[in-house]
C-alpha positions as CSV (number, residue, x, y, z in Angstrom):
1,M,10.5,-3.8,-19.8
2,T,9.4,-6.7,-17.6
3,G,6.2,-8.2,-16.1
4,A,2.7,-8.3,-17.4
5,S,2.3,-4.5,-17.5
6,A,4.6,-1.6,-18.2
7,D,4.5,2.2,-17.5
8,L,4.4,3.9,-20.9
9,A,5.9,7.2,-19.7
10,R,9.0,5.4,-18.2
11,M,9.6,3.4,-21.4
12,S,11.9,4.5,-24.2
13,W,10.5,4.8,-27.7
14,P,12.3,1.7,-28.9
15,E,10.7,-0.2,-26.0
16,V,7.2,1.1,-27.0
17,E,7.9,0.1,-30.6
18,T,8.9,-3.4,-29.4
19,A,5.8,-3.7,-27.3
20,L,3.6,-2.8,-30.3
21,K,5.3,-5.4,-32.4
22,Q,4.7,-7.9,-29.7
23,G,1.0,-7.2,-29.9
24,R,0.7,-5.0,-26.8
25,R,-1.8,-2.6,-28.3
26,T,-4.0,-1.6,-25.3
27,V,-3.3,1.3,-23.0
28,V,-5.1,2.2,-19.8
29,F,-4.9,5.6,-18.1
30,A,-6.9,7.6,-15.5
31,C,-8.3,11.1,-15.4
32,G,-7.7,12.7,-12.0
33,S,-7.9,16.1,-10.5
34,I,-6.1,18.7,-8.4
35,E,-8.8,19.9,-6.0
36,Q,-9.6,20.3,-2.3
37,H,-10.2,17.1,-0.3
38,G,-11.0,18.6,3.1
39,P,-8.4,19.7,5.6
40,H,-6.9,16.3,6.0
41,L,-6.1,15.1,2.4
42,P,-3.9,16.6,-0.3
43,L,-5.2,18.3,-3.5
44,V,-3.6,15.5,-5.5
45,T,-5.7,12.7,-4.0
46,D,-7.7,11.8,-7.1
47,T,-4.7,11.8,-9.3
48,L,-2.8,9.5,-7.0
49,F,-5.9,7.3,-6.9
50,G,-5.9,7.2,-10.7
51,D,-2.3,6.2,-10.7
52,V,-3.0,3.2,-8.5
53,L,-6.2,2.1,-10.2
54,S,-4.7,2.2,-13.7
55,A,-1.6,0.2,-12.5
56,R,-3.8,-2.4,-10.8
57,V,-6.0,-2.8,-13.9
58,A,-3.0,-3.2,-16.1
59,E,-1.5,-5.8,-13.8
60,R,-4.8,-7.8,-14.1
61,M,-5.1,-7.5,-17.9
62,R,-2.6,-9.3,-20.0
63,G,-0.4,-7.1,-22.2
64,V,-1.9,-3.8,-21.2
65,L,0.4,-0.7,-20.8
66,T,-0.3,2.0,-18.3
67,G,-0.4,5.6,-19.6
68,P,0.2,8.7,-17.4
69,T,-2.8,10.0,-15.4
70,L,-4.2,13.3,-16.5
71,P,-3.7,15.4,-13.4
72,L,-6.4,18.0,-14.1
73,G,-10.1,17.4,-14.3
74,V,-13.5,19.1,-14.2
75,S,-13.8,20.5,-10.7
76,P,-15.7,23.8,-10.8
77,H,-17.8,22.8,-7.7
78,H,-14.7,22.9,-5.6
79,M,-13.4,26.3,-6.7
80,S,-14.4,28.1,-3.6
81,F,-11.5,26.2,-1.8
82,P,-8.0,27.6,-2.5
83,G,-5.6,25.4,-4.6
84,T,-8.3,23.7,-6.7
85,I,-7.5,23.8,-10.4
86,T,-10.3,23.1,-12.9
87,L,-10.7,22.5,-16.6
88,S,-13.9,23.3,-18.4
89,A,-15.7,20.1,-19.7
90,P,-14.9,21.0,-23.4
91,T,-11.3,21.6,-22.6
92,F,-11.1,18.3,-20.7
93,T,-12.7,16.2,-23.3
94,K,-10.5,17.8,-26.0
95,V,-7.4,16.9,-24.0
96,V,-8.6,13.3,-23.6
97,A,-9.4,13.0,-27.3
98,E,-6.0,14.3,-28.3
99,Y,-4.3,12.0,-25.8
100,I,-6.1,9.0,-27.4
101,E,-5.4,10.3,-31.0
102,S,-1.7,10.4,-30.2
103,L,-1.8,6.7,-29.0
104,A,-3.8,5.7,-32.0
105,S,-1.3,7.3,-34.4
106,H,1.3,4.9,-33.1
107,G,-0.8,1.8,-33.6
108,F,-2.5,1.3,-30.2
109,E,-5.9,-0.2,-30.8
110,N,-7.7,0.1,-27.4
111,V,-7.6,2.9,-24.9
112,L,-9.2,2.3,-21.6
113,V,-10.0,5.4,-19.5
114,I,-10.7,5.4,-15.7
115,P,-12.3,8.5,-14.1
116,S,-10.7,8.7,-10.6
117,H,-12.5,12.0,-9.9
118,G,-16.3,12.2,-9.8
119,G,-16.5,15.3,-12.0
120,N,-14.9,13.4,-14.9
121,F,-17.5,10.7,-15.3
122,G,-20.1,12.8,-17.1
123,P,-17.7,14.5,-19.6
124,L,-16.2,11.1,-20.5
125,G,-19.7,9.8,-21.1
126,D,-20.4,12.7,-23.3
127,L,-17.2,12.1,-25.3
128,L,-18.2,8.5,-25.7
129,H,-21.6,9.5,-27.1
130,Q,-20.0,12.1,-29.4
131,T,-17.4,9.7,-30.8
132,G,-19.3,6.5,-30.9
133,G,-16.4,4.9,-29.0
134,R,-13.7,5.5,-31.7
135,I,-11.1,8.2,-31.7
136,G,-8.7,8.1,-34.6
137,T,-8.1,4.4,-35.3
138,A,-8.4,3.4,-31.7
139,R,-11.4,2.2,-29.7
140,F,-12.1,4.6,-26.8
141,I,-13.5,2.6,-23.9
142,P,-14.1,4.7,-20.8
143,Y,-15.7,3.6,-17.5
144,T,-18.7,5.9,-17.0
145,G,-20.8,4.2,-14.3
146,L,-20.5,6.6,-11.4
147,Q,-23.3,5.0,-9.2
148,A,-21.8,1.6,-9.7
149,F,-18.4,2.9,-8.9
150,I,-19.7,4.4,-5.6
151,K,-21.7,1.2,-4.9
152,A,-18.5,-0.9,-5.2
153,M,-17.1,1.0,-2.3
154,T,-20.2,1.5,-0.1
155,E,-20.8,-2.3,-0.2
156,V,-17.3,-2.9,1.3
157,G,-17.9,-0.3,4.0
158,N,-21.4,-1.6,4.8
159,R,-19.9,-5.0,5.6
160,D,-17.7,-3.3,8.2
161,G,-20.7,-1.3,9.6
162,V,-19.7,1.9,7.9
163,S,-22.8,3.7,6.6
164,S,-23.0,5.2,3.1
165,A,-23.3,8.7,4.8
166,V,-20.0,8.2,6.7
167,S,-18.3,6.6,3.7
168,G,-19.3,9.7,1.8
169,S,-18.8,10.8,-1.8
170,H,-15.9,13.2,-1.2
171,A,-13.0,13.1,1.4
172,G,-15.1,10.9,3.7
173,E,-14.2,7.6,5.2
174,A,-13.8,5.8,1.8
175,E,-11.4,8.2,0.1
176,T,-9.5,8.6,3.4
177,S,-9.1,4.8,3.8
178,I,-7.9,4.5,0.2
179,M,-5.3,7.2,0.8
180,L,-4.2,5.5,4.1
181,A,-3.7,2.4,2.0
182,M,-1.8,4.3,-0.8
183,R,0.0,7.2,0.8
184,P,-0.4,7.4,4.6
185,D,2.4,10.0,4.7
186,L,0.0,12.4,3.0
187,V,-3.0,11.9,5.4
188,D,-3.4,14.2,8.4
189,L,-6.0,12.4,10.5
190,A,-5.5,14.9,13.3
191,A,-7.1,17.5,10.9
192,A,-10.0,15.2,9.9
193,V,-13.5,16.5,10.6
194,P,-17.0,15.2,9.6
195,G,-18.8,17.0,6.9
196,Y,-22.1,16.6,5.1
197,L,-23.8,13.5,6.5
198,G,-27.3,13.9,5.1
199,H,-29.0,11.8,2.4
200,F,-27.5,12.5,-1.1
201,D,-30.5,12.7,-3.3
202,D,-31.1,14.5,-6.6
203,E,-32.0,17.7,-4.7
204,T,-28.8,17.5,-2.8
205,A,-26.8,16.9,-6.0
206,D,-28.4,20.1,-7.5
207,R,-27.3,22.1,-4.4
208,L,-23.8,20.7,-4.8
209,F,-23.4,21.6,-8.5
210,E,-25.3,24.9,-8.3
211,G,-23.7,26.2,-5.1
212,G,-20.5,24.2,-5.0
213,T,-19.3,21.8,-2.4
214,A,-19.2,24.6,0.2
215,A,-23.0,24.8,0.0
216,L,-23.1,21.4,1.7
217,S,-19.9,21.5,3.8
218,E,-17.8,24.5,4.7
219,M,-14.8,22.2,5.2
220,G,-15.3,20.5,1.8
221,V,-16.0,17.0,3.2
222,L,-19.0,14.9,2.2
223,G,-18.9,12.0,4.8
224,D,-16.8,11.5,7.9
225,P,-13.1,10.6,7.5
226,R,-12.5,9.8,11.2
227,P,-13.2,6.0,11.0
228,A,-10.9,5.6,8.1
229,D,-8.8,2.4,8.0
230,A,-5.9,1.4,5.7
231,E,-6.9,-2.3,5.6
232,R,-10.4,-1.3,4.5
233,G,-8.8,1.0,1.9
234,V,-7.1,-2.1,0.4
235,R,-10.4,-3.8,0.1
236,Y,-11.9,-0.7,-1.5
237,L,-9.2,-0.7,-4.1
238,R,-9.6,-4.4,-4.7
239,S,-13.4,-4.0,-5.2
240,L,-13.0,-1.2,-7.7
241,T,-10.3,-3.1,-9.6
242,D,-12.6,-6.0,-10.0
243,L,-15.4,-3.7,-11.3
244,L,-13.1,-2.0,-13.8
245,V,-11.4,-5.1,-15.1
246,T,-14.8,-6.8,-15.6
247,H,-16.1,-3.8,-17.5
248,F,-13.0,-3.4,-19.7
249,E,-12.6,-7.1,-20.6
250,T,-16.3,-7.3,-21.5
251,E,-16.1,-4.1,-23.7
252,I,-12.9,-5.3,-25.5
253,Q,-14.6,-8.5,-26.4
254,R,-17.6,-6.8,-28.0
């Protein structure tokens, strides 16, 4: 076990025991999804995104261990696209709670949770409200600010002349750039097509969640992935890491 962070799932139990004795009592993990991401990105996009974000956060926060990303999330609005797998919100929050209870039973004191899929933000916020931020003997500290999360990316894109509509909220330029930075081998830009490019207001959100993503885009894309760029993807990841680290460090100190 070396470095400022360690991957919990790849440690042996004696290594975890040693880490606890050394005072390493905080774990960060992400909640991803297996769902459609247009014709150019894989179903596992949000889960890979979660792997990278949690690892980056752990690297920046002293003594934090990285827990395995939950690969399934709340994705009913993508179910019209083959391959998508969804959990109900109650099932999802129960899994998250039992994950944290397991860590708490071994002596971990803080569990930081990153939603790397948009549909997981609301359920994590509900779980925070239900539990008061404590599950078992551990503090449960999720990130729940979806709009701030999106803003951290759109501000990066805007500086490069990429509009919010093109950056998109699902499989658009932003997510595609991030995937080019993380796993370019899984990106098929030849299959990339523009999707919904309209204003995403409350009425549009209602259409999305009532009729599913297909009600806005028959290809499952919200945004335009074609201008995606790996270097910009690195900057998106850096901006999001800064946002998350600031949030978690502030909450731990409360």
